[in-house]
C-alpha positions in Angstrom: -99.0 -33.3 34.5 -95.5 -33.2 36.0 -92.8 -35.3 34.5 -92.4 -38.6 36.4 -88.8 -37.8 37.4 -89.9 -34.6 39.2 -92.5 -36.6 41.2 -89.7 -38.9 42.3 -87.6 -36.1 43.6 -90.3 -35.3 46.2 -90.2 -38.8 47.6 -86.4 -39.4 47.3 -85.2 -36.6 49.6 -81.6 -35.4 49.9 -79.6 -37.7 52.2 -77.9 -34.7 53.6 -81.1 -33.0 54.5 -82.5 -36.3 55.9 -79.6 -36.5 58.3 -80.0 -32.9 59.2 -83.7 -33.3 60.0 -82.9 -36.5 62.0 -80.4 -34.4 63.9 -83.0 -31.8 64.7 -85.2 -34.6 66.2 -82.4 -36.0 68.2 -81.4 -32.6 69.6 -85.0 -32.1 70.7 -85.0 -35.5 72.4 -81.6 -35.7 74.1 -80.2 -32.2 74.0 -78.0 -30.5 71.3 -74.8 -31.2 73.4 -75.3 -34.9 72.9 -75.6 -35.0 69.1 -72.6 -34.8 66.9 -74.0 -33.5 63.7 -71.5 -33.4 60.8 -74.2 -33.5 58.2 -74.7 -30.1 56.6 -72.4 -27.3 55.5 -74.0 -24.6 57.7 -71.3 -22.1 58.6 -70.7 -21.7 62.3 -68.5 -18.6 62.2 -70.2 -15.2 62.4 -70.6 -13.0 59.3 -67.9 -10.4 58.9 -68.4 -7.0 60.5 -69.1 -5.3 57.2 -72.3 -7.4 56.8 -73.9 -6.2 60.0 -72.6 -2.7 59.7 -73.9 -2.4 56.1 -77.3 -3.8 57.0 -77.6 -1.6 60.1 -76.8 1.5 58.0 -79.2 0.4 55.2 -82.1 -0.2 57.6 -81.5 2.9 59.8 -80.6 5.5 57.2 -81.6 4.0 53.8 -84.9 4.3 51.9 -87.1 1.7 53.5 -89.4 1.5 50.5 -86.4 1.0 48.1 -84.8 -1.7 50.3 -87.9 -3.9 50.1 -88.9 -3.1 46.6 -88.5 -5.3 43.5 -85.1 -4.9 41.7 -84.6 -5.5 38.0 -85.3 -9.2 37.3 -81.6 -9.8 36.7 -80.6 -7.8 39.8 -79.5 -4.2 40.6 -77.4 -2.8 37.8 -74.9 -1.5 40.4 -74.3 -5.0 41.9 -74.1 -6.6 38.5 -71.4 -4.1 37.6 -69.5 -4.7 40.9 -69.6 -8.5 40.3 -68.2 -8.1 36.8 -65.5 -5.8 38.0 -64.6 -8.3 40.8 -64.3 -11.3 38.5 -62.2 -9.3 36.0 -59.9 -8.2 38.8 -59.4 -11.7 40.2 -59.2 -13.7 36.9 -58.3 -13.5 33.3 -62.0 -13.6 32.3 -63.9 -10.9 30.5 -67.1 -10.1 32.2 -69.6 -7.3 31.9 -72.6 -6.3 33.9 -74.9 -7.3 31.1 -73.7 -10.9 31.5 -74.4 -11.1 35.2 -77.6 -12.4 36.8 -78.2 -12.0 40.5 -79.6 -15.2 42.0 -81.0 -16.8 45.2 -77.7 -18.6 45.9 -75.6 -20.7 43.6 -78.4 -23.3 43.3 -80.6 -21.0 41.3 -77.7 -20.1 39.1 -77.0 -23.8 38.4 -80.6 -24.7 37.7 -80.9 -21.7 35.4 -77.7 -22.6 33.6 -78.8 -26.2 33.0 -82.3 -25.2 31.8 -80.8 -22.5 29.6 -78.1 -24.7 28.0 -79.6 -28.1 27.6 -81.8 -29.6 25.0 -83.5 -32.9 26.0 -81.0 -35.8 26.1 -77.9 -33.7 26.1 -75.2 -34.7 28.5 -73.5 -33.0 31.4 -70.3 -34.4 32.8 -70.0 -34.5 36.6 -66.7 -35.3 38.3 -67.0 -37.8 41.1 -67.4 -37.2 44.0 -70.0 -34.5 43.2 -72.7 -32.5 45.1 -75.9 -34.6 44.7 -78.1 -31.7 43.7 -76.3 -31.5 40.4 -78.1 -34.6 39.3 -81.4 -32.9 40.1 -80.5 -29.7 38.2 -79.4 -31.6 35.1 -82.3 -34.1 35.0 -84.8 -31.4 35.8 -83.6 -29.6 32.6 -84.1 -32.8 30.6 -80.4 -33.6 30.5 -78.5 -36.7 31.3 -75.5 -36.9 33.8 -72.3 -38.7 32.8 -69.8 -39.3 35.6 -66.1 -39.0 35.1 -63.9 -40.6 37.8 -61.2 -38.6 39.5 -57.6 -39.7 39.8 -56.3 -41.7 42.8 -56.1 -38.4 44.8 -59.7 -37.4 43.9 -58.2 -34.7 41.7 -59.8 -33.8 38.4 -58.6 -36.2 35.6 -58.6 -34.8 32.1 -57.9 -38.3 30.8 -61.1 -39.6 32.5 -63.1 -36.7 31.2 -62.0 -37.5 27.7 -63.2 -41.1 28.1 -66.8 -40.0 28.7 -67.2 -37.1 26.2 -69.6 -37.8 23.4 -71.3 -35.9 20.6 -74.1 -35.1 23.1 -71.8 -33.5 25.7 -73.0 -29.9 26.4 -71.3 -29.0 29.7 -69.0 -30.0 32.5 -69.8 -28.9 36.1 -66.7 -28.0 38.0 -66.8 -27.6 41.8 -63.5 -26.5 43.4 -62.8 -26.5 46.3 -64.8 -29.6 46.1 -67.8 -30.7 48.1 -67.4 -33.4 49.5 -63.7 -34.1 49.2 -62.2 -30.7 49.9 -59.8 -31.1 46.9 -58.8 -27.9 45.2 -58.4 -28.4 41.4 -55.1 -27.0 40.2 -54.6 -24.6 37.3 -52.6 -27.2 35.6 -55.4 -29.8 35.8 -57.9 -27.3 34.6 -55.7 -26.4 31.6 -55.4 -30.1 30.7 -59.2 -30.4 30.8 -59.6 -27.3 28.7 -57.4 -28.9 26.0 -59.6 -32.0 26.1 -62.8 -29.9 25.7 -61.4 -27.9 22.8 -60.4 -31.1 21.0 -63.9 -32.5 21.6 -65.5 -29.3 20.3 -63.4 -29.5 17.1 -64.2 -33.2 16.7 -68.0 -33.0 17.1 -68.6 -29.4 16.0 -70.4 -28.5 19.2 -69.8 -25.9 21.9 -69.1 -27.3 25.3 -69.4 -25.1 28.4 -67.9 -25.3 31.8 -70.3 -24.4 34.6 -68.1 -23.5 37.6 -69.9 -23.9 40.9 -67.8 -21.7 43.3 -69.4 -21.3 46.8 -66.2 -22.4 48.5 -63.9 -20.2 46.3 -62.3 -18.4 49.3 -61.9 -21.4 51.4 -58.4 -22.6 50.5 -55.8 -23.5 53.1 -52.0 -23.6 53.3 -50.4 -23.4 49.8 -53.6 -24.3 48.0 -54.9 -21.6 45.6 -58.2 -21.4 43.9 -57.8 -21.5 40.1 -60.6 -19.8 38.1 -61.9 -21.9 35.2 -62.1 -18.9 32.9 -58.3 -18.6 33.1 -58.1 -21.9 31.2 -61.3 -21.9 29.1 -63.4 -19.2 27.6 -66.7 -21.0 27.4 -67.3 -20.6 31.2 -70.3 -19.8 33.3 -69.5 -18.9 36.9 -72.1 -19.7 39.6 -71.4 -18.2 43.0 -73.0 -17.9 46.4 -72.1 -15.5 49.2 -73.4 -18.1 51.7 -70.1 -19.6 52.7 -67.6 -16.7 52.6 -70.0 -14.4 54.4 -71.6 -17.1 56.6 -75.1 -16.2 55.2 -76.5 -19.5 53.9 -80.1 -18.7 54.9 -80.1 -15.4 53.0 -79.9 -17.0 49.6 -77.9 -14.5 47.6 -75.4 -15.2 44.7 -75.0 -14.8 41.0 -74.3 -16.4 37.7 -71.9 -14.7 35.2 -71.2 -15.7 31.6 -67.7 -14.9 30.3 -68.1 -12.5 27.4 -65.6 -14.6 25.4 -67.9 -17.6 25.5 -69.3 -18.9 22.2 -72.7 -17.5 21.4 -72.3 -15.3 24.5 -75.4 -13.1 24.0 -77.6 -16.1 23.2 -76.3 -18.1 26.2 -76.9 -15.3 28.6 -80.4 -14.6 27.1 -81.1 -18.3 27.4 -80.1 -18.7 31.1 -81.8 -15.5 32.0 -85.0 -16.7 30.2 -84.7 -20.0 32.1 -84.4 -18.2 35.4 -87.6 -16.3 34.5 -89.4 -19.6 33.6 -88.2 -21.1 36.9 -89.4 -18.1 38.9 -85.8 -17.0 39.8 -86.4 -13.2 39.4 -85.5 -10.4 41.7 -83.2 -12.0 44.4 -83.8 -10.5 47.9 -83.3 -6.8 47.4 -81.7 -5.9 50.8 -79.2 -8.7 50.4 -78.3 -7.3 47.0 -77.5 -3.9 48.6 -75.5 -5.7 51.2 -73.6 -7.8 48.7 -72.6 -4.7 46.7 -70.9 -3.3 49.8 -69.3 -6.5 51.0 -68.1 -8.2 47.8 -64.7 -9.6 48.4 -65.0 -9.8 52.2 -65.0 -13.0 54.2 -65.7 -14.2 57.6 -62.9 -15.5 59.8 -62.3 -18.6 57.6 -59.0 -19.4 59.2 -61.1 -20.9 62.0 -62.2 -23.7 59.6 -58.6 -24.6 59.0 -58.1 -25.0 62.8 -61.2 -27.1 62.9 -59.9 -29.2 60.0 -56.6 -29.8 61.8 -58.2 -30.8 65.1 -60.6 -33.2 63.4 -57.9 -34.7 61.2 -55.5 -35.1 64.1 -58.2 -36.8 66.2 -59.3 -39.2 63.5 -55.7 -40.1 62.6 -55.0 -41.0 66.2 -58.1 -43.3 66.3 -57.0 -45.0 63.0 -59.4 -43.6 60.4 -58.2 -43.2 56.8 -58.7 -40.0 54.8 -57.0 -37.5 52.6 -56.4 -34.1 54.3 -58.5 -31.6 52.4 -57.0 -28.3 51.0 -60.3 -26.4 50.9 -64.0 -26.1 51.6 -65.0 -27.4 55.0 -65.6 -31.1 54.4 -63.6 -34.2 55.2 -64.1 -37.4 53.2 -63.4 -40.4 55.4 -63.1 -44.0 54.4 -66.0 -46.0 55.8 -65.1 -49.0 57.9 -67.2 -51.3 55.7 -67.9 -51.3 52.0 -71.5 -50.2 52.5 -71.4 -46.4 53.3 -75.1 -46.2 54.1 -74.8 -49.1 56.6 -71.8 -47.4 58.2 -73.7 -44.1 58.4 -76.6 -45.9 60.0 -74.2 -47.6 62.5 -72.8 -44.2 63.4 -76.2 -43.0 64.4 -76.1 -45.5 67.3 -73.4 -43.2 68.8 -75.3 -40.0 67.9 -72.8 -39.4 65.0 -74.4 -37.9 61.8 -72.1 -38.7 58.9 -73.3 -38.4 55.3 -72.8 -41.6 53.2 -70.8 -41.2 50.0 -73.4 -43.0 47.8 -75.2 -39.7 47.5 -72.0 -38.1 46.1 -71.7 -40.7 43.3 -69.0 -43.0 45.0 -69.1 -45.7 47.5 -67.2 -46.5 50.7 -66.8 -43.1 52.3 -68.6 -40.7 54.6 -68.5 -36.9 54.6 -68.0 -34.9 57.7 -68.7 -31.2 57.6 -66.3 -29.4 60.0 -67.9 -26.0 59.9 -69.3 -26.8 63.3 -68.3 -25.6 66.8 -64.9 -26.6 68.0 -66.4 -27.9 71.2 -68.5 -30.4 69.2 -65.5 -31.7 67.3 -63.6 -32.3 70.5 -66.6 -33.9 72.3 -67.3 -36.2 69.3 -63.9 -38.0 69.6 -65.0 -40.6 72.2 -68.0 -41.4 70.0 -65.9 -41.7 66.9 -63.5 -44.0 68.8 -66.4 -46.2 69.9 -67.6 -46.5 66.3 -64.1 -47.4 65.2 -63.8 -50.0 67.9 -67.0 -51.7 66.7 -65.3 -52.6 63.5 -61.8 -53.3 64.8 -62.4 -55.7 67.6 
């Protein structure tokens, strides 16, 4: 018999996915051009040329049988080596191919990490606002989530993390650039957090790991720079997806990598790899592995998202909405015009606006707008956003 909490997940669907499916129904009913769907982080920019070129070459001149065959459970050795080399060249971490596991996106890496690290009842710290599936991954592994509040700018707060650490703390999930706020955690803030974690390890005699969820790693704007967690803290597991940087969310390809300096490194990797096997996460799509090996480090034209951000922010500011301009990812966290974020999201539907309520991200009073959409839709949505605003400001 399944645990009761897993049965509940089937009936309590993702608020993001619920809105997305609602949008599909509305598009079928009134036409896509009349629906302003800001619900899901589905990249709207084409994949970079290297993706199509590599796949064309693979399918036209490659060994067709090899392309569609099983790889090693943990992934092609050549791709694992490339990933380790890439992480070593872009951070101060120490990675090796033997500590890399190729996954079906970052989600499989996160679920495997939680199932590999956690014993029943152990705690994982999430920093609000957080991606809602983290709760599913932690609780599905028998763990318990503990929420640390951010500072007034939605930046990671080492002080607030220190307040919620206990002898049961096993991990902290870091997501920078952040979904849903777009905040990019600075190297200084990560270093402060690392000091707090080391002090807690010494106090309680336990190892605490950072699990760094990095699907938006390349999406930083202006002067904002992505700071690798492993530069500040050795006990780090990196979970990555090529979905956002290469505009390939439906292809489900990513990896997890354990820093070789991490405490009990070999045991940790064996544990997360064993968890991946137990969960059925073996042999990620083989043709995508060959593609990723050739395209690692490439990105789509992500500068277009920065333009989208600026257009959306300018329009919302003129209307009167309150928000903090994001430095990364492709989400805008906007203050709802009433305390009940779900009620505000429901009201927005009357104007064919699909805005994700912040309750699903562990905080109240906001909605998330994903701006990895067509520029035309952003521009056409402004009258509807103005009408929604006017409903509350009469």
